[in-house]
N, C-alpha and C positions, 0 to 999 in steps of 0.2 A: 366225635369220631374223626380221626385224621383223614387227610385227603386220600392217602393210600387205602385206608380201611374203607372209605366210602366207595372208592373205585372197585375194590375187591368185592364188596357186597353187590354193587351194581352189575358187575360182570357175571356174577353167579357161577364162578368157575367150579367144575367138579373137582373132587379131591385128586391132586396130581399124582398121588402114589397108588391110586386104585388100579389094580392089575399091573402095577409096575410100569405104566405108560405115562408119558407127558409130551408136551409140545417141545419144550426146550429143557435140556439137561445142562446144568452148570457144574463143572468140576472145580472146586475151590471156592472158599468163602472170604477171601481177602477183599480189598476195595474193588478190584475189577469184577470179581464174582458177585459181590453184593450189588454193585451197580447194574450188572447185567440182569440179575434176578429181579431187582426192583423194577427196572425198565420193562422187562418182559411181562411181569405180573401186572404192571399198570396198563400195559397194552392188551390185557385180556388173555394172555397165553398161560397155559398150565406149565408151571416151572418147578423143577426140583433142583436143589443144591446138594451136592455131595461134598462133605468135608471130613477129613480124617482127624484134624486137631480139635481139641476142646478150647472153646473161647471163654474168657479172654486169654490171649497168649502174647508173649513179647514178640515184637517185630521192630526192625529198624525202618527208617523213612518217616521221620516225625515232623518234617517241615512242609507245610502246604503252600500253595501259591494263590494270590488274590483273585486272579481270573478263574480259578477253580470254583469260586462261589456260584458262578452261573450253572455249573454242573450240579451242585447241591440243590439249587433252586429247581432245576429241571427234575431232579429226583424227589423233590418235596421234603428234603431233610435239612435245609439250610437253617431254619429257625431253631431246630433242636440242637444243631451243632454249636450255634452261637450262644446258646443258653447253657452249654455244658461246662463253662468255666475254663476253657482253654486259654493259653497265653496268646495275645495279639502280636503278630509280627508285621511291623510297618515298613520294614526295609531289610536289605541285606548289605552287610559291610564287608569290604575286602580290606585286609590289613597286611602290611609287609611283615616279615618275620620279627623285626624289632618293634613293631607297633608304631613307628614314627610317621607313617603315612597311611591314611585311611580314606577309602572312597565309599561313600554311602549312596546306594541306589535306593532312593526314597520312592515307595510305591505310589504315593499320591501324585507323582509327576507322570506316571504311566498312562497310556490311553485306555479308556473303557474300563477302568478299575472302579468297582463299586461293590462293597466298601473298599477303602484304600488300605486294606490290611488283609493278612492271611492268618491262619491259626497254627500254633505249634502244639502238636497233639501226641500224648502217649498212645502208641499204636494199639496197645491192648484195649484201651477204652474206646478209641476211635473206631477200630475195626468191629468191635462188638456192637457199637451203636449202629453202624451201617448195616450189619447183618440183621440186627433186630428190626431195623426199619424195613429191610427187604421182606422179612417175615410178616410184618404188619401189612405190607403191600399185597401179600398173598402167595409168596413162594412157600414151598414145603422143603424141609431139610431132612437129609438122611446122614446119620453119623457113620462114616465108614471110609474106606480107601478104594478108589477106583483102581482096578488091577488088570482089566482087559477091555479091549475095544473091538467091535466087529461091525462091519457094514452089513445091513440087511435091506430087504426090499422096502422102499419108502422110509428109511430111517437108519438109526444106529442102535446097537446094543452095548451096554457097559455093565460089566460084572463089578460088583462092589462088595468088598470084604467088610462085614460088620461083626459086632460082638456075637450075633446069633448065627453067623455063617455067611455064605456068599449068596447075594441076591442079584438078579438081573433087572436092569432098568432099560426101557425102550423109549426112544425120543425121535422126533422128526428132525431135530437139529441139536448140535452140541456146542457149547461154549467152553473152551479150555481156559480156565483161570487158575490153574494149579501152580502158578509161580515158576520158580526155577526148576521144579520137578519136571515140567513140560510133558504132561501126560500124553497129549496128542503130538506136540511138536517133535518129541524124540522118536515116537513110533513112526512118524512119517519122514523123519530125517531132514526137517526143514530148518533146524537151528544152526546158526552160523556164528562162531565166536568172532568178536571184534579184536583182531590181533594188534591193532594200534592202541587199544585201550586196555592193556593187560595190567590191571591194578589189583591191589589188596588193601583191605581196610581192617583196622582194629579199633574197637569202640566200647564204651561203657557209660554208665550214669554216675554222676557225682553230685555232691552237695558242697556248698561253700565256695562256689565259683562266682566271682564278682560279675555284676551286670551293669550296663550303662544306666545313667539316671533317666527318669521321666519316661516319655513314650518310646525311647530307644531301648528300654530294658528288654523288650521282646525280640529285638533284631537277631537274626542269624549272623554270627561273626565267622567269616572265612579267613583263616590265617594262612598266607602263602608260606611254604617252606623253601629253603635254599635249593633243594634238589628237585624242585618243581612238583613236589607233593603238596599237600595242604591239610589243614585241620579244620573241623567244624566245631562250633559251640552253639548249641540250640537250647534256649531256655524252655523248660517245661513247667507245668504247675507244681506247687508245693516246694519251690526252691530247688528243684532238680535240674541239672544241666546234662544234656547229652553231648558227649565229647568223643570225637573220633579222628583218626589220622588215616589218610589215603596215600599210598606209596606205589611206585612201580613194582610190579610183581618180581622183577629181578632183584630189586633192592630188598624186598621182603625175604627172598630166598637167600640173599647174601648176608643177612643179619642173623641175630639170635633166633634159632628155630625152636619151636615148641614152647616158647615163653612169650605170650602176647603182652604181658605186663611190661617186660623189658623192652620189647619192640615199641610199645606205646611211649614209654619213658624216653627212649632214644630219639624218637621223632619229636616229642615235645621239647627236648633239650636243644634242638636246632633252632628253635624260635624263642628268643628272650621274652617276647610278649606272651606266647602260649604258656611258657614255663611260669611266668608271674601269675597268670590266671589260676594255674593249678597248684600254686605253692602251698596254699592252706586248704585245698579241697580234700574231701573224703569220698572215696569210691563207695557206692551203695549197691553195686551189683557186679556180676561177673563180667569179665572181658569177653567180647564176641569177635569172631574173625570171619571175614568173607574174602574170597579171592576169585580172580578171573570172572568178574561179574558183568561185563559188557558183552552183549550179543544181540542178534536180530534174527528174523526169520526170512528165508527165501520166499515163502508164501505164508500169508496170514489167514488163509482160509482154503477149504476144499469144497466139495459139493455140499456137505452137511456139517462141517466143523469150522469153528472160528477160534482164533487165538486172541486172548485179551490180557492186558497187563503184562506182568513178568513172564507169563507163559509164552508170549510172543517175542518180547524184546525187553532189554533193560540197559540203561545207560548209566555211566558213571554218575554218582549222586551230587556232583559239584553244584548244580543249579536246582536241585530239589524237584526235578520234573517227574519223578517216578509215580507218585500217587495220582497226580493230575492226568498223566498219560494213561494210567491204569483205569481211572474212572471213565474217561472219555471213550477209551476203546471198549470198555464193558458195555456202555450205552449203545455204541455203534454196533457192537457184535449182536446185542439183543435185537436191534432194529433189522439187521441183515438176516439174522436167524428167523425173525418173524416173517420175512419175505419168503424164506424157504418153506416155512409152515403153511403159509397161505397160498403160495404160487408154485411150489415144487421146485426141483432143481433147475429145470429148463427156464421157468419163468423168473427165477431169481438171479440169473446169470449177471445181469447188469448191477444189481445190488452187491453181489459178492465181489465183482471186479472193482467197484468203487471203494468197498471196504479195504481191500488189499492195497489199492493205490494210496488211500488216505494214510494208512499206518506206515507204509513204506516211506512216504514223503515226510511224515511227522518225525520219524526216526532220523532221517537224513538232516532235516532242519535243526533239530535239537543237537545232533551230533556235531554239527559245524561249530557250535558254541563250546562244546566240551573239548574238542580237539584244539580249538583256539586257545583255551585256557592253559593247556599243557605245552603250548608253543611259547618259548620265552619272549619273543618279540610281541606276539599278540597279547600275552599276559601284561606286558608293559602298557599296552593300549587300554586294557581293562582298568589299569590303575591311573590312566590319564584320559578319560573319555572326552570326546569332543562335543561341546554343546552346539557348535555351528551346524546349520542345516538340519537340526532335529535329530542328529545321530545319537546323542546320549539318551534322549527320550525313547527312541526306537529300541535301544539296547535295554533300557529299564523295562519297557513293555514286554520284551521277551523274557526277562528275568522274573516278571510278574506272572508269567504263564501265557503270554500272548503268542501263540504259534501260528495263528491265521491272520497274517498281516497283508495289507494292501501293497500294491506295486511300489509306491513311493517309499514306504518304510523298508521294504525289501531292498530297494536301491540304496537307502541309507546304510543298511547293514553291509552291503557289498563294499561301500566306501570304508566302513569301519574295518573290515578285514583287509582291504587294500592298504590302508594305513599300517596295519600290522605287518604286511609283507615288506613295505618300505622301511619299517623300523629295523628290519634285519640288517640293512645296509647303512642307513643314514642317521640313526640316533635322533629321531624326531621328538621323542619324549624321554624323560628320565629313565635310566635302566634300573629297574627294581627287581627283576626276575632272573632266575637261573643262578648257578654257582659262581659265574664270572661277572655278575652284575656290578660288583664294587670296583672291578678293574676296568670297566668300560667307560669311555667319556660320556658325559651327559650335557644337555643344553642348559639345564637349570636344576636346582635342588628341588626335591618333591615337597609339596605342601603337607602339613600335618593332617589336615582334614579337608575333604572335598565332597560336596553334596551334589548329586545329579538327580 
């Protein structure tokens, strides 16, 4: 019997759907919802997950981070994930448009990384595995779409449209893990679009894309584009490669409309390196399009509701933070919801305030790196990281998923971004970013490969 199954049996929880009542109701069964449900069930809470989609289903966000393995161990699912045959990702590579200069952020140099790799996962398989694990832990699932929310005495009521009709569930606390749909966030008007990160992406799966030899075969390759966009190349099992292009939303609107294939081809054509990787590739699935995908919440919780994962916030996917942030927020939401169940609204005020502060701070921290990558001068510094004073290691630790750094590493990151600001005026490192990079003076030619 697994750890979760043992805990479920020991807790002897009553059937969560009996009478339509439970302790914690989770809306959405993606990574955040599954993490919240598993954590709540392991804590002895009666938990119900409401999900409208049938699993497995396609989803983007296929690249995990090494420091996320601590979350999987906390949930009791790490061994199962590592035995699933996913591709190992030992680093992230940044490449110039022509491929002449590469910076390898090798995860084995990051702090507190064990093991020194992450996994590249087909989300259909990964999400189904997490949801199955949550069920083993003791959650109960209702197939249907949450359509209405009401506050009631000592709890909340949610109407769920199922194949049999509309049913009402009652819970002492609610975790909204409904993703971009924002079941709670939109009703309470707490979602705020990030106007500085107005981007669009177009992506698909391919076969026949070359990979690097040896242990570098599983690395994510991020290819900078001349207009400050970028492309991702994420190796998946069975020779499949996830490839996508991210562009400014205004660029998207100004190009071919209604034809994702042409937009993708136009973006790839601006990078000789990306074009060479795709020259003999065969697309094996439809193109998908996302736009305007960065946002946050003005509040991540109320008296009895909590936002987890994409229901609360989502950042540009440049550093693959989405799944890890979703998982951690799911666990944290379950813990805070448990305080509401045990101590009521008044007694859980401190826990709810800490939850909100944590998610607000985490978004701001990760966002600083994302906005830096879209600044030409700071992007130059990403392509020329400084090993002095441990700066490069601190940056690699963040790219490995290290959001909770000590004061010294945070100081090193401040130096990193300060160098970026100086780069705007003084050309401290080679100019490799932005449409005018070739016309700007440089101190030295870039090296073909740099490992940090």
